[in-house]
C-alpha positions as CSV (number, residue, x, y, z in Angstrom):
1,M,169.0,160.6,-287.8
2,K,171.8,161.7,-286.1
3,R,172.1,164.7,-287.8
4,Q,168.0,165.1,-286.9
5,I,168.8,165.1,-283.3
6,S,171.6,167.4,-283.0
7,I,169.1,169.7,-284.8
8,A,167.0,169.4,-282.0
9,L,169.3,169.8,-279.4
10,A,170.7,172.9,-280.7
11,V,167.3,174.0,-280.9
12,T,166.2,173.0,-277.2
13,F,170.1,175.0,-276.2
14,S,169.0,177.8,-278.0
15,I,165.8,178.4,-276.4
16,I,167.0,177.7,-272.8
17,F,169.9,180.4,-273.3
18,V,167.5,183.0,-274.7
19,L,165.1,182.2,-271.6
20,G,168.1,182.6,-269.4
21,V,168.9,185.9,-270.6
22,I,166.0,187.3,-270.7
23,K,165.1,186.4,-266.7
24,Y,168.8,187.9,-266.3
25,M,167.9,190.7,-267.4
26,Q,164.5,191.1,-265.9
27,I,166.3,190.6,-262.5
28,S,169.0,192.5,-262.8
29,K,166.2,195.5,-263.9
30,A,164.4,194.4,-260.6
31,I,167.6,194.8,-258.4
32,A,168.2,197.8,-259.8
33,Q,165.1,199.4,-259.4
34,G,165.4,197.8,-255.6
35,K,168.3,200.2,-255.2
36,N,166.8,202.9,-256.5
37,R,163.3,202.3,-254.2
38,K,163.3,204.5,-251.3
39,M,161.8,202.6,-248.0
40,P,158.1,204.3,-246.8
41,P,159.2,206.0,-243.6
42,A,157.9,204.5,-240.4
43,A,155.4,205.8,-238.2
44,V,156.6,206.5,-234.6
45,T,155.5,208.5,-231.7
46,T,157.8,211.3,-229.6
47,F,158.8,212.6,-226.4
48,K,160.7,215.4,-225.8
49,V,163.3,214.5,-222.8
50,E,162.3,217.7,-219.9
51,E,163.6,217.4,-216.5
52,Q,160.9,216.5,-213.6
53,N,160.4,216.6,-210.1
54,W,160.5,213.0,-208.8
55,P,160.5,212.6,-204.9
56,K,163.1,210.2,-203.2
57,I,161.7,206.6,-202.5
58,I,163.2,204.3,-200.6
59,S,162.1,200.7,-201.3
60,A,162.1,197.8,-198.3
61,V,159.9,195.1,-197.6
62,G,158.0,194.8,-194.6
63,T,155.1,193.3,-192.3
64,L,151.8,194.0,-191.0
65,V,151.1,194.1,-187.3
66,S,148.1,194.6,-185.7
67,V,148.0,197.8,-183.5
68,Q,146.1,195.7,-180.8
69,G,146.3,191.8,-180.9
70,A,147.4,188.9,-178.8
71,M,147.6,185.0,-178.6
72,L,145.3,184.5,-174.9
73,S,146.9,181.4,-173.7
74,A,145.2,180.0,-170.4
75,E,147.0,181.1,-167.0
76,E,145.6,178.5,-164.6
77,Q,146.0,174.6,-165.1
78,G,142.1,173.2,-165.2
79,R,139.4,171.6,-167.3
80,V,137.3,173.7,-169.8
81,N,133.7,174.2,-168.4
82,E,132.7,176.9,-171.6
83,V,133.9,178.6,-174.6
84,S,131.2,181.2,-175.1
85,F,132.6,181.9,-178.6
86,E,132.6,180.7,-182.4
87,S,135.9,181.0,-184.4
88,G,135.9,184.6,-186.8
89,A,133.3,185.8,-184.3
90,E,133.6,190.0,-183.1
91,V,134.6,190.0,-179.5
92,E,133.9,192.5,-177.1
93,K,136.6,193.7,-174.5
94,G,135.6,192.1,-171.3
95,Q,133.5,189.4,-172.4
96,I,134.7,185.8,-171.1
97,L,135.8,183.9,-174.0
98,V,136.3,180.4,-171.8
99,A,135.6,179.4,-168.4
100,F,137.2,176.6,-166.4
101,D,135.8,174.7,-163.8
102,T,136.2,176.4,-160.4
103,K,134.5,174.1,-158.3
104,V,137.0,173.4,-156.0
105,E,138.4,177.2,-155.7
106,Q,134.9,178.1,-154.9
107,A,134.9,175.9,-151.8
108,Q,138.1,176.7,-150.7
109,L,137.6,180.7,-151.4
110,K,134.7,180.0,-149.1
111,G,136.3,178.1,-146.4
112,A,138.9,181.0,-146.7
113,K,136.5,183.8,-146.3
114,A,134.8,182.0,-142.8
115,E,138.4,181.9,-141.8
116,L,138.7,185.1,-142.7
117,Q,135.5,186.2,-140.4
118,L,136.9,184.1,-137.6
119,A,140.1,186.0,-137.6
120,K,138.7,189.5,-137.6
121,L,136.8,188.0,-134.3
122,N,139.7,187.0,-132.8
123,F,141.4,190.5,-133.5
124,E,138.5,192.9,-132.3
125,R,138.8,190.3,-129.1
126,Q,142.3,191.0,-129.0
127,Q,142.4,194.5,-128.9
128,A,139.5,194.9,-126.5
129,L,141.4,192.9,-123.9
130,R,144.1,194.8,-124.8
131,E,142.3,198.1,-123.7
132,R,141.9,196.4,-120.5
133,K,145.1,195.5,-119.8
134,A,144.0,192.0,-120.0
135,N,146.5,190.5,-122.5
136,S,149.4,191.1,-124.3
137,Q,150.8,193.4,-127.3
138,A,152.2,190.4,-128.6
139,D,148.6,188.5,-128.6
140,V,146.9,191.6,-130.3
141,D,150.1,191.9,-133.5
142,S,149.8,187.7,-133.7
143,A,145.9,187.9,-134.0
144,L,146.2,191.1,-136.9
145,A,149.0,188.8,-138.2
146,N,146.3,185.6,-138.2
147,L,143.5,188.3,-139.8
148,Q,146.1,189.8,-142.8
149,N,146.9,186.2,-143.4
150,A,143.5,185.2,-144.0
151,E,142.8,188.5,-146.1
152,A,145.3,187.3,-148.1
153,E,144.0,183.5,-149.3
154,V,141.1,184.8,-150.0
155,A,142.7,187.9,-152.4
156,R,144.8,184.6,-153.8
157,L,142.0,182.0,-154.4
158,E,139.5,184.9,-155.9
159,A,142.6,185.8,-158.4
160,V,142.9,182.0,-159.2
161,I,138.9,182.4,-159.9
162,D,139.5,185.1,-161.8
163,R,142.8,183.6,-164.0
164,K,140.4,180.9,-164.8
165,S,138.8,183.2,-167.0
166,V,139.8,184.0,-170.5
167,I,138.4,187.1,-171.2
168,A,138.8,189.4,-173.9
169,P,141.1,192.3,-173.4
170,F,140.1,194.8,-176.0
171,S,137.4,194.9,-178.9
172,G,138.5,192.4,-182.2
173,K,137.8,189.6,-184.1
174,A,138.6,185.6,-182.9
175,G,140.8,183.8,-184.8
176,V,140.8,179.8,-184.7
177,R,139.4,178.4,-181.4
178,L,142.3,176.1,-180.3
179,V,140.5,174.3,-177.3
180,N,137.0,172.4,-176.8
181,E,134.8,172.0,-173.5
182,G,136.0,169.4,-171.1
183,Q,139.5,169.6,-172.5
184,T,142.5,169.9,-169.6
185,L,144.5,173.1,-170.2
186,S,148.1,173.6,-168.4
187,V,149.5,176.9,-168.0
188,G,150.5,179.0,-171.1
189,T,148.2,176.5,-173.6
190,P,147.4,179.2,-176.4
191,V,143.4,179.3,-176.7
192,V,142.5,181.9,-179.4
193,A,144.1,184.6,-181.1
194,V,142.3,188.1,-180.9
195,H,143.0,190.9,-183.1
196,S,141.3,194.5,-183.7
197,F,142.3,195.1,-187.7
198,E,140.3,198.9,-188.0
199,E,144.4,199.6,-187.8
200,L,147.5,198.1,-188.5
201,Y,150.9,198.7,-188.0
202,V,153.7,198.5,-191.0
203,N,157.0,197.5,-189.3
204,F,159.9,198.0,-191.9
205,S,163.7,198.7,-192.2
206,V,165.9,201.2,-194.0
207,P,169.5,201.5,-194.2
208,Q,171.2,204.0,-191.4
209,S,172.5,206.0,-194.8
210,V,169.3,207.7,-194.7
211,I,168.3,208.6,-190.9
212,A,169.3,212.4,-191.9
213,E,166.4,212.9,-194.2
214,L,163.3,210.8,-192.1
215,T,160.6,212.7,-190.6
216,V,157.5,211.4,-188.8
217,G,154.2,211.9,-190.8
218,S,156.2,210.9,-194.4
219,D,154.0,209.2,-197.2
220,V,154.1,205.2,-196.5
221,N,152.8,203.1,-200.1
222,F,153.1,199.6,-199.8
223,S,151.1,196.5,-201.7
224,V,150.4,193.3,-200.8
225,D,150.4,190.0,-203.6
226,A,146.8,189.0,-202.3
227,Y,145.2,192.3,-204.1
228,P,147.8,192.7,-207.4
229,G,147.8,196.6,-208.7
230,E,146.4,198.0,-205.6
231,Q,148.0,200.5,-203.8
232,F,147.8,200.7,-199.8
233,K,148.8,204.3,-197.8
234,A,149.9,205.2,-194.4
235,K,151.5,207.2,-192.7
236,L,155.3,207.4,-191.0
237,T,154.4,207.3,-187.1
238,T,157.7,206.4,-185.8
239,I,161.4,206.2,-186.1
240,G,163.2,203.7,-184.1
241,S,166.0,205.0,-181.4
242,E,168.5,202.5,-182.2
243,I,170.8,201.0,-185.0
244,D,170.3,197.0,-185.6
245,Q,174.2,196.1,-184.8
246,E,173.9,193.0,-187.6
247,T,171.9,194.8,-190.5
248,R,172.9,198.1,-189.4
249,N,169.2,199.1,-190.5
250,L,167.1,201.5,-188.7
251,L,163.5,199.8,-187.6
252,L,160.5,202.2,-188.8
253,Q,156.9,202.0,-188.3
254,A,154.1,203.3,-189.9
255,K,150.2,203.5,-189.1
256,F,147.7,202.2,-191.7
257,S,144.2,203.0,-191.5
258,N,142.3,199.5,-192.3
259,L,138.6,200.2,-192.2
260,D,137.3,197.9,-194.7
261,Q,139.3,195.2,-192.9
262,K,141.1,193.9,-196.6
263,L,144.4,193.0,-194.6
264,R,145.5,191.3,-191.7
265,S,148.3,191.1,-189.2
266,G,151.5,188.9,-190.6
267,M,150.7,189.8,-194.2
268,F,154.3,190.3,-195.6
269,V,153.9,193.5,-197.5
270,D,156.3,195.7,-200.3
271,V,156.9,199.6,-199.0
272,E,158.0,202.4,-200.5
273,L,158.6,205.3,-198.2
274,V,158.7,208.7,-199.6
275,L,161.0,211.2,-198.5
276,P,160.3,215.0,-198.6
277,E,162.8,216.2,-200.9
278,D,162.3,215.8,-204.6
279,R,165.2,215.8,-207.2
280,K,165.3,217.1,-210.5
281,I,165.9,214.3,-212.7
282,L,165.6,213.7,-216.6
283,A,163.1,211.0,-217.5
284,I,161.5,209.5,-220.8
285,P,158.8,206.7,-221.5
286,A,160.3,202.9,-221.1
287,S,159.1,202.1,-224.4
288,G,161.5,204.3,-226.2
289,V,164.6,202.1,-224.6
290,N,166.1,199.9,-226.4
291,F,167.5,197.4,-223.9
292,A,170.5,195.4,-224.5
293,P,173.4,193.2,-222.7
294,Y,175.7,195.4,-224.5
295,G,174.5,198.6,-223.4
296,D,170.8,200.7,-223.5
297,S,170.0,203.0,-226.4
298,V,167.2,205.5,-227.7
299,Y,166.5,206.9,-231.4
300,V,166.9,210.7,-231.3
301,V,165.3,212.3,-233.8
302,N,167.0,214.9,-236.0
303,P,165.2,217.5,-237.6
304,A,164.4,217.5,-241.7
305,Q,167.5,219.0,-243.5
306,N,165.0,220.4,-246.3
307,E,161.6,222.0,-246.8
308,G,159.4,219.0,-247.3
309,A,161.7,216.2,-246.0
310,L,161.1,214.6,-243.4
311,P,162.8,213.6,-239.6
312,T,165.7,211.2,-239.5
313,I,166.8,209.1,-236.7
314,S,170.3,208.5,-234.9
315,P,171.0,205.8,-232.5
316,Q,172.1,207.2,-229.0
317,T,173.8,205.2,-226.1
318,I,172.1,206.1,-222.5
319,Q,172.4,204.8,-219.0
320,I,169.2,204.5,-217.3
321,G,168.7,204.7,-213.4
322,E,165.2,204.2,-211.7
323,R,162.0,202.9,-213.4
324,R,158.7,204.6,-211.9
325,G,155.6,203.3,-213.3
326,D,155.8,204.0,-217.3
327,L,159.2,206.4,-217.0
328,V,162.7,206.2,-216.4
329,S,165.1,208.4,-215.3
330,I,168.5,209.1,-217.4
331,T,171.8,209.3,-215.8
332,S,173.7,210.3,-218.9
333,G,173.7,210.3,-222.8
334,L,170.8,212.9,-222.8
335,K,170.1,216.4,-222.3
336,A,166.7,218.2,-221.8
337,G,164.9,219.3,-224.4
338,V,166.1,216.0,-226.8
339,E,163.0,214.5,-228.7
340,I,163.6,210.5,-229.1
341,V,161.2,207.8,-230.7
342,S,158.9,207.0,-227.7
343,S,157.4,204.1,-229.5
344,G,157.9,201.9,-233.1
345,T,161.7,201.5,-232.2
346,F,161.4,197.7,-233.2
347,K,161.0,198.7,-237.1
348,L,164.1,201.4,-237.5
349,M,167.4,201.8,-239.0
350,P,170.0,204.3,-238.3
351,G,169.4,207.4,-240.7
352,A,166.1,206.3,-241.8
353,E,163.3,208.7,-242.2
354,V,160.5,208.9,-239.7
355,Q,156.6,210.0,-239.8
356,I,155.6,211.5,-236.5
357,N,152.0,210.7,-235.2
358,N,151.8,211.7,-231.5
359,D,147.5,210.8,-231.1
360,Y,148.4,207.7,-229.7
361,S,151.3,208.3,-227.9
362,P,152.4,206.0,-224.6
363,G,152.0,206.5,-220.8
364,T,154.1,208.9,-219.2
365,E,152.5,208.3,-215.6
366,L,154.8,207.7,-212.4
367,N,151.9,205.9,-210.7
368,P,150.1,204.8,-213.2
369,K,146.7,203.2,-212.4
370,P,145.0,199.8,-214.4
371,A,141.7,200.6,-215.6
372,D,139.4,198.1,-214.5
373,T,138.8,195.3,-216.8
């Protein structure tokens, strides 16, 4: 019995050994084939580094301000008798927006006009008496003073009555009305904001170091978060006359035609001031850059060494500068005419062969415009 068990174990171990040897030989053969197998070339797009003219752009933040805009307030104390506009309505220059109760002032004006008439008659009477030597010059002077005081009182009351009407100083759009009929207002109480939005100012500041490059009429591009991806164009109209003593910045102002009235006064904007002089720089697509904390790099395409062979790649450390649209500027590491991989870099290894296919190259626009979707 023991002999039979020993034979069975020997046979089992022999089978396991033979199977292990066979499997080892198979694995060794596969490894050898893998070492000799050549990786297929990766398909990439390429871009030839070229010198480009880039306009110098200064970025800033700014605010939109109405060319014509004001918060209208009560100039006199009194009770609101009539509100003749609706919130958000278009108003015309000279339109009465709010009228105060002026009954007391009208009564006072009526009395002042009567006093004025009496003062005129008395002055004329004193002049006639003076011509006949029946009074003194002092009587005439006193009558003249009374007449002038009466005229001044009438003018004062008329001015008070005029100031008890809030009038639109220009044509524009009314904001939210802040008063109601029957409400008693004190001097300076806000009534309504009126703005004309057909033209807007773009106010922004730039460092004093660029003052020599500023020119009235330069292009000013800006964007607002209310309209993502949309860029608005203005023209520089005013260069400030003094440098801010705290920030050492210079205040600039551009004018924007807002005929469709999409924008509003007070909006925060991102501004790009385009200076007139272009700069020559080297630029490549941003899609070709391997961004890394320890240094940015690109893959340079090396020409094929033999006929029928494929190009190879090698990494090149670079320093990048300004980024605009689809491109980044290169400050060091590349020269004009060098060909680099512009897309597909994630699957590459140094020294690998590549298959170039530029039928679907990435964008190379300075100011790309996203397609409507």
